[in-house]
N, C-alpha and C positions, 0 to 999 in steps of 0.2 A: 375589586376582586383580584386575588392573586392568580397569576398565569400558571397553569399546570406545567410541571416539569417533564411529564411523560406524555406520550401519544400512543394510544392503543392502535395496533396494526391489525391484529386478529386476536382470537381468544388466547390469552397467556403470552402474547408477544407485544413488546412495547419498545418504542424509540425514545432515547434520552439524548437530546442535543446538548453538547458540552462545549464551552468556549475554549479556544486555543490561544496561546500567547504569541501568535504569528501575525505578520503584517498582511500576508496575502491569502491566508486560509484561516477563517474565523471560527469554524465550527466543525466538530466531528460528531457523527451519529454513533452513539453506543446503543446496544440492543440488549434488552432483558427478556429472558425466556423463563416463564414460570414452569415448574415441574414438580412431580412427587419427590424428586431427589433434591429439591432445593432450588434456589435462584441461580440462573446461569447468566453471566454478563459477557458480552462480546465487545472487544475494542473500547475499554472504559477510559480512554483519553490520555492526555498529557498530565503528568504528575504535578499538580499545583494544589494549594490549599483551596482555591475556588472550585476546582474539579472535585475534590474530595467532599466539600460541603454540598455541592449540587447533587452528587451521587447519593450521599446520605439522605438528603431530603427527597430525592426521586424514588429511592427504594422504599422510603417511609410512605410516600404517596401510594405505592403499590401494596402497602401492608406488610412490609418487611423491614428488617434492620440489616446493616452490613454483615452481621454474623450469620445471616441466613444465606449469604452468597456461598455456595459450595464449589462452584466451578467458574473459572474465568478462561476465556479463549481469546487470544490475540491473533488476528488474521496474519499479521507479520510484525516485525520488530522495530518499525519506525516509531519514533518517540511519541507521536500523537496517538498511537494505538497501544503501545506496550508499557510505558513507564508507570502510569497509574495502576496498571494491572499488577506490576511488581510490588508497588506500594501497598495495594489491597491485600495481596498474598502475604506480604511480610507482617501486616497489621492484624489480619483476621484469620490466617491459616487456610484460606481457600486454595484449591489446587489450580495452578496456572499451566495452561497448555499453549504450545507454540510449535509451528512447523519446523521439522528437523533441519531443513535447509537454511534456517536463520542462524544456525550455530556459527557459520563462517564469519558473518559480520559481527556478531556479538563477541566472538573470540578476538576479532581484530582490534577491539578497543584496548587490548593488552599489548598489541604489537605495533600498531600504527598510530601516529600522532597527527593532530590537527583535525578539523571538521571534515575535510574532503581529501584525504590522502591519495586514494586511487584516482579520483577525478582529476587531480592536478597532473598526474602522469598521463592520463588519457587526453587531457586538453593539449598538452605539449605535442603529443603524437598527432593531434588533429590540426596542428598549425596555429594554435591560439596561445603562443608563448607569453605574451604580455598579460593576458587574462589569467593564465595559469600562475604566473608569478604573483599576481594580486590575490588570487584565491588562496595561494599558499601562505599568505600573511594573515589571513582572517583568523581572529580568535573565536572561541566559543562565546556566544551571547549569554547575557545574564540568565535568561530562562533555560539555557542549555546546560548550566553548571549544577552539579550536585544531584542529578536525577538518579532515582533508583534503577539500577541495571543489574543484570545477572541472568543466569539460566532459568528456564521454567522448571516446574516439577515434572512435566511430561513433554517429551518431544513427539509431535503428531506426525503421522504419515498418511499418504493417500489411502482413502477407504476406511479410515478409523471411524468408529461409530460410538456415539454417546447414548447409552441406554439409560434414560432418565425415568423409567417406570411408565409414565403416561405420555412420554414424548421421546422421539428419537432424532438425533442430529447426526448427519453424515458429513465427514470432512473430505474435501477434494483438493488435491495439490494443483496449484496453478502458477508455476514460476514465470517470471518475466519482470513484473514490477520489482519484486525481490526474489531471491532464490527459493525461499521457503514459504511463499505466500499461499494461504489456504482460503477457500471459501466454505461456508457452512450451510447446509441445506436441511430444512425441515419439510420433507415432501408431503407429509400429512397436512401441515398447515399451509403448504403451497408458497413458502417463502425461501429466499436464499440470501444470506449475508455475503455480499461480494467484496467487502473491504475496499481496497484501492484497485483491485483487478479490473473491475468494470464500474465506471463512474458515469453519471448521467449527462454531465455538461462538458467535461474535459477529458482529454486522453491522459492516462497516467504516465508518469515518467518511467522509463525502462532501464532496469539495472541500476537504479540510483540508490546505492547502498554502500556500506563501508567496504565490503569485499565482494564486488560483483562477479558474476560468472562470465565466461568467455563470449557467449552468444545470447545475450538476454532477449533481443528482439525475436530470434527464432523460437525461444521458449515461450515468449508472450503470445505470439501468433498461434503456436501449437496449443497453448492453454485456452485461447479463445475458441479454437475449433473443438477442443475437448469439452468446453462448456456447452457448446451446441449439441453435444451428444447426451447431455444430462436432461432430465425432464425440465421443461420450462417452468419458471416460477416468478412470483413477484420479486422485484429487485430491491434489496435493502442495502444501499451503498454506504460507504463511510462518510462521504461528503455529498451534499446536494439532496434533491428530493427523491423519494421512492418512485419506482416505475412499475408498470404492470408486467413487463416482460424482460427477463434477462437476455433471452435470445435476440430480441430486436436490437438491443444496444450492442451485443457482441457482434452482430453482423455489421452494424454501423462502424464499429471500431476496426474490423477487418477491412472494410471498404476504405476507411480513412488511411490506414497504413499502406494499402495497395496504391492509392492515389499519391501518397507522400513518397513512396518508393519510386514511382514513375518520375515524379518531379526531380528527385535527387539524382536518379540515374542519368537523366538528361543533362543536368547541370554538371555532372562529373565527367562528361565525355571529353571536355577540354583539359582534364587534369587538375581541376581545382581541388584544394584541400577541403576537409569538412568545415573548417572555419569560413572559408570563402563561399562555400555553398550555403551555409547558414545565413551569411550576410545577404544573399540573393533571394531568400525565401521570406514570406510573411509568417508572423508568429502570433499565437493566441487567436481567439475568435474575432479580435479587433484588428487583425492583419497588421500588427506592429512590425517595425524594422528591428533587426537584432540589436542595434546600438541603442534603441529606445528601451530595452529591457534592463532590469538591474543586473549586476554582475552574476549573481547566482542563477538567475533565470537564463542569462546568456550562456552560462556553462551548461545548463540542462539542454538548451537548444542545440548547441554545437555537438554535444555528446549524442543527442538523438540522431543527428545527421550521421555521425560516425558509426553508430550501431546499425543504421540502415545500410550504409555502405558495406560494413562487415557482413551483414546478413546477405546482401546481394551477391557478394563474392562467394560466400559459402554455398549459395544456391547454384551458382555457376559451376563450382568445382565439386560439389556433391558431398562434403563431409556431413556426418550426422550431427544433430544438435543435442548436446547433453547439458545437464545441470550440475556437473561434477568438477569442472575446471574453473580456473580464474585467470 
């Protein structure tokens, strides 16, 4: 018997797991919402022939064809969420929606070279010059070349509403993971697509994008608190299993970052650099040493420390956190 490609969450809402061409992240959850206005897809994966085939068969399993997809929403512009969305838009003419804050990083593909241009600069400032030099030499991998990129048809803003006839989706801006990250709520169905903003098993990277903002951790923590002001809902994350409560996980993430900030603040008292602090901390749920991580994960860890230190200094000095600078 053939394994189904879709999982029913509630009436008219379905999860479609899609394979990713990555070593450490194997699957993304796309979500299909049926409506009188047509089929809505959220985060339809990394643009590969396998992804396209899986999506075609999955929507067929639901009784549709790709031409019945009228709306695509990407929670943010990371390639595992956005590139297949662009491909579907180009092939079938559906309208593609993306948060307005993602424009900075999309535009930066025309002005910055290399996979991690801003991260190389930040690594050097964090005292990790050797790692920065290595990261600066990394080429794009084969699965990162030739991806469909470009602007969406519609830039979304906080509070935007999709009136789909028999279903209403509301967009909420939650910067932090990226500048223009959005979550999408269907209050009537009691579900919320949280993208990478809130994940069930891991803490999302902060400000890890081509053109990050100045204070991404401040934005992320503010976004978590803002999420707690929304009606609670069943969590539909981009990676990992669904959960009964968005609020429960948001509180866990706030507590984790508060604990991490305390650890980092204590280690910074003797003037250590972010790189040196990262070397003294355990990483991942397996408590690995920094040097046991691969180079890209070391980069993410060191920059996480740096953004915690930046945030702590800003709290002490009192400037406001905005999502407009870089």
